[in-house]
Structure formats: structure tokens, C-alpha cells
C-alpha positions as CSV (number, residue, x, y, z in Angstrom):
1,M,7.2,-13.9,-19.3
2,L,10.6,-13.9,-17.8
3,D,13.6,-15.7,-19.3
4,N,16.5,-17.0,-17.4
5,T,18.5,-13.8,-17.6
6,D,15.5,-11.8,-16.2
7,R,15.1,-14.3,-13.4
8,L,18.7,-14.0,-12.4
9,I,18.5,-10.1,-12.4
10,V,15.3,-10.3,-10.3
11,E,16.9,-12.7,-7.8
12,V,19.8,-10.2,-7.3
13,L,17.4,-7.3,-6.8
14,E,15.2,-9.4,-4.4
15,K,18.3,-9.9,-2.2
16,D,19.2,-6.2,-2.3
17,A,17.2,-3.7,-4.4
18,R,20.1,-1.2,-4.0
19,T,22.5,-3.4,-5.9
20,S,24.0,-1.3,-8.7
21,L,23.4,-2.3,-12.3
22,R,27.1,-2.8,-12.8
23,K,27.2,-5.3,-9.9
24,I,24.1,-7.1,-11.2
25,A,25.8,-7.4,-14.6
26,E,28.9,-9.0,-12.9
27,E,26.8,-11.4,-10.9
28,V,24.6,-12.4,-13.8
29,G,27.3,-12.5,-16.3
30,V,25.9,-10.2,-18.9
31,S,26.7,-6.7,-20.1
32,L,25.7,-3.5,-18.2
33,G,23.6,-2.4,-21.1
34,T,21.6,-5.8,-21.1
35,V,20.9,-5.3,-17.4
36,S,19.9,-1.7,-17.8
37,N,17.6,-2.5,-20.7
38,R,16.0,-5.5,-19.0
39,V,15.4,-3.7,-15.7
40,K,13.8,-0.8,-17.5
41,R,11.6,-3.1,-19.5
42,M,10.5,-5.0,-16.4
43,E,9.7,-1.7,-14.7
44,E,7.8,-0.3,-17.6
45,S,5.8,-3.6,-18.1
46,G,4.9,-3.7,-14.4
47,I,6.9,-6.9,-13.6
48,I,9.0,-4.8,-11.2
49,R,6.4,-2.6,-9.5
50,N,8.4,-0.9,-6.8
51,Y,11.6,-0.7,-4.6
52,R,11.0,-0.4,-0.9
53,V,12.4,-0.9,2.5
54,I,10.8,-3.8,4.4
55,L,10.8,-3.2,8.1
56,D,10.7,-5.7,10.9
57,P,7.2,-5.1,12.3
58,D,8.2,-6.3,15.9
59,K,11.1,-4.0,16.0
60,V,9.1,-0.9,15.0
61,G,6.2,-1.5,17.4
62,W,3.6,-3.5,15.4
63,G,3.9,-6.8,17.4
64,L,0.5,-8.3,16.7
65,T,-0.5,-9.8,13.4
66,V,-4.1,-10.8,12.8
67,V,-5.8,-12.7,10.0
68,I,-9.6,-11.8,9.8
69,G,-12.3,-13.5,7.9
70,L,-15.3,-11.3,7.1
71,Q,-18.8,-12.1,5.9
72,I,-20.1,-9.0,4.1
73,Q,-23.7,-8.2,3.2
74,K,-24.5,-8.8,-0.5
75,G,-23.8,-5.8,-2.8
76,R,-21.4,-4.1,-0.2
77,L,-18.2,-6.1,-0.7
78,I,-16.2,-3.5,-2.7
79,E,-17.4,-0.6,-0.8
80,L,-16.5,-2.1,2.6
81,Q,-13.2,-3.6,1.4
82,E,-12.1,-0.1,0.1
83,K,-12.9,1.5,3.6
84,I,-11.1,-1.3,5.4
85,A,-8.1,-1.0,3.1
86,M,-7.7,2.7,4.0
87,D,-6.9,1.9,7.7
88,R,-3.1,2.1,8.3
89,R,-3.0,-1.1,10.2
90,V,-4.4,-3.2,7.3
91,T,-1.7,-4.7,5.1
92,G,-3.9,-7.0,2.8
93,V,-7.5,-7.2,1.7
94,Y,-8.5,-10.2,-0.3
95,D,-11.6,-11.6,-2.0
96,V,-11.7,-15.3,-1.1
97,T,-13.7,-18.5,-1.7
98,G,-15.2,-20.5,1.2
99,D,-17.1,-19.4,4.4
100,F,-15.9,-15.8,4.2
101,D,-16.2,-13.1,1.5
102,S,-13.0,-11.4,2.4
103,M,-9.8,-12.0,4.4
104,I,-7.9,-9.2,6.0
105,I,-4.3,-9.2,7.2
106,A,-3.5,-6.5,9.7
107,R,-1.0,-5.4,12.3
108,A,-1.8,-3.9,15.7
109,R,0.6,-2.3,18.2
110,D,-1.0,-4.0,21.2
111,R,-4.3,-5.4,22.5
112,S,-5.8,-1.9,22.9
113,D,-5.0,-1.1,19.2
114,L,-6.4,-4.4,18.1
115,D,-9.6,-3.7,20.2
116,D,-10.0,-0.4,18.3
117,L,-9.4,-2.1,14.9
118,T,-12.0,-4.7,15.7
119,K,-14.6,-2.4,17.1
120,N,-14.2,0.6,14.7
121,V,-13.1,-0.9,11.4
122,L,-14.2,-4.6,11.3
123,S,-17.6,-4.1,12.9
124,M,-18.9,-1.4,10.5
125,D,-22.4,-1.6,9.1
126,G,-22.5,-4.2,6.3
127,V,-20.1,-6.7,8.0
128,S,-22.4,-9.5,9.1
129,R,-19.7,-11.6,10.8
130,S,-16.0,-11.5,11.5
131,V,-13.6,-14.0,12.9
132,T,-10.2,-12.8,14.1
133,H,-7.2,-15.1,14.4
134,L,-4.2,-13.8,16.3
135,V,-0.9,-15.0,14.8
136,L,1.1,-16.7,17.5
137,N,4.3,-17.3,15.5
138,T,5.4,-16.3,12.0
139,V,7.1,-19.3,10.3
140,K,7.5,-17.5,7.0
141,E,6.6,-14.0,5.8
142,D,8.3,-12.9,2.6
143,P,6.3,-10.5,0.4
144,V,8.8,-10.5,-2.4
145,S,9.7,-14.2,-2.8
146,F,7.8,-15.7,-5.7
147,P,9.0,-18.8,-7.5
148,L,10.4,-17.6,-10.9
């Protein structure tokens, strides 16, 4: 679990993962050694899994976001999810409860790209039904924001 100091360190890193350890120590009000040790511990334990650039999908040509519900034939879930996850347009693959077996989050460049995704990836043998929802407006999308 994270204590308050860990939470404060993570909050600084979430705002800008390039923040120096020295600057984090100043903002959190602890020593540089404390920050260094805690960041290293959180990295080694898998609490902090990665540092990365988050691009604006619209500005780099991935203007369509889709949420897709899939019903998959019994016994084929993992196999098909792994195949679907390999497509560069797919950003999330989830096991879910309810009417669908899996939910997919994907990006497409345009309608033609979405058509290709739908016909060649989501209609593979073993997918018994798919329902694709086109996202009209993104109210919130923040993959790094978890309540600590």
C-alpha cells in the first residue's frame, strides 16, 4: 500500500514524469534520498510500471474512438482476445460481465480504417456477435489518474 508520502510523490510524477527527484523532494517536503528510495521501491514492486508520453490521438491522426462489445464462442475467449490485442489500433481488451464476453477499446484513423478493423479483426471466426459504438465526444480520458 501507499502511504501519504508515496501518494504525494506519485501525484507529482503523474503531472510530469520528467520531474527530477530533487524537485519532487522539494515539492513533497522530504529528502532527496527518501524520494529516490521510494520511487525505486515503487518501480521494483510494480506500483510504478512505466513512464511514457501520452499523445493526443486527434492531433496524430487517430480521430475515431470505438467501444466494441463481443460475444465469443465458448472456449475461444483467450485465444481471440490475444489475436485482437495484437492489432495496433486496439488500446484495451477486457473480460466483462453482462451481455458480452469482452469489451474492446480501439482507435481508427477514419471510416475506412474502422471498416477494416470491423471486417478483418472483429469478425474473425469465433466471434459470434459484435456491437460497435462510435464515441461522439470524450468527456474524460485519463489513463494515469487513479484515486490514491
